[in-house]
C-alpha positions in Angstrom: -12.8 2.4 -12.2 -9.2 2.1 -11.8 -6.9 -0.2 -9.5 -3.5 1.3 -8.3 -1.1 -1.6 -7.2 1.8 -0.2 -4.5 4.4 -3.3 -5.2 7.0 -2.6 -2.3 10.4 -4.9 -2.1 11.2 -5.4 1.5 14.6 -6.4 3.0 15.0 -9.8 2.7 13.1 -11.8 5.5 10.8 -9.0 6.2 7.7 -9.4 3.7 5.7 -11.4 6.6 6.6 -7.7 8.8 5.8 -5.5 6.0 2.6 -7.3 5.5 1.3 -7.3 9.0 2.1 -3.4 9.3 0.1 -2.6 5.8 -3.2 -4.4 7.6 -2.7 -2.1 10.4 -2.2 0.8 7.9 -6.3 -0.2 6.8 -7.5 0.9 10.6 -5.4 3.7 10.2 -5.8 5.2 6.8 -9.6 5.7 8.0 -9.4 8.9 5.3 -9.0 6.5 2.7 -12.0 5.8 0.3 -10.5 3.2 -2.1 -12.6 0.0 -2.1 -11.3 -3.9 -2.6 -7.9 -3.3 -0.5 -5.7 -6.1 -0.6 -2.2 -7.2 0.8 -0.8 -9.4 -1.6 2.5 -11.6 -0.6 4.4 -12.6 -3.5 4.5 -17.1 -3.9 6.5 -16.1 -7.2 9.0 -13.6 -8.4 11.1 -11.6 -6.3 11.5 -12.6 -2.7 10.0 -10.4 -0.2 7.3 -8.8 -2.6 4.4 -7.4 -0.8 1.8 -5.6 -2.7 -1.3 -3.2 -1.8 -4.1 -3.2 -4.9 -7.1 -1.3 -4.0 -10.1 0.1 -6.5 -10.9 3.7 -7.2 -12.8 5.7 -9.0 -10.3 7.6 -11.1 -6.3 8.4 -10.3 -7.4 11.9 -9.3 -9.5 10.4 -6.6 -6.9 7.9 -5.6 -4.1 11.2 -5.3 -6.7 13.0 -3.1 -7.0 10.2 -0.9 -2.9 9.8 -0.9 -2.6 13.5 0.1 -4.7 13.4 3.1 -3.8 9.9 4.1 0.3 11.3 4.1 -1.5 14.5 6.2 -2.8 12.1 9.1 -0.7 11.9 12.2 -1.8 8.3 12.7 -0.5 7.5 9.1 3.0 9.0 9.5 3.3 6.9 13.2 2.6 3.7 11.2 4.3 4.8 8.0 7.4 5.6 10.4 8.0 2.3 12.0 7.2 0.4 8.0 9.7 2.7 6.5 12.9 0.6 7.5 11.3 -2.5 6.3 11.3 -1.4 2.8 14.0 -1.4 0.2 12.4 0.1 -2.8 8.6 0.1 -4.4 6.8 1.6 -7.4 3.0 1.9 -8.0 1.4 0.8 -10.9 -2.2 2.0 -12.1 -4.7 0.0 -14.8 -8.1 0.8 -16.3 -10.3 -1.8 -14.9 -12.4 -3.2 -18.0 
């Protein structure tokens, strides 16, 4: 089992709006098969950080879901509205021991 963390740096003052849009992704991304999906916002560290966490059986399973998600027109529309809220981001993969 792996944990995928996608860390976004929202534009100043936009973390709440970005987190709310990610909650909408959960509904729009019905093609995703990840488990224990969580949206986190910062209490310390860089301001306006939003993290999306999800568990998968493997990195390959996540990559397959990501490919399906980005091909989904509903997700594309939702992501398009959120793109202007993001200044940067990165992914982290962890093995769940």
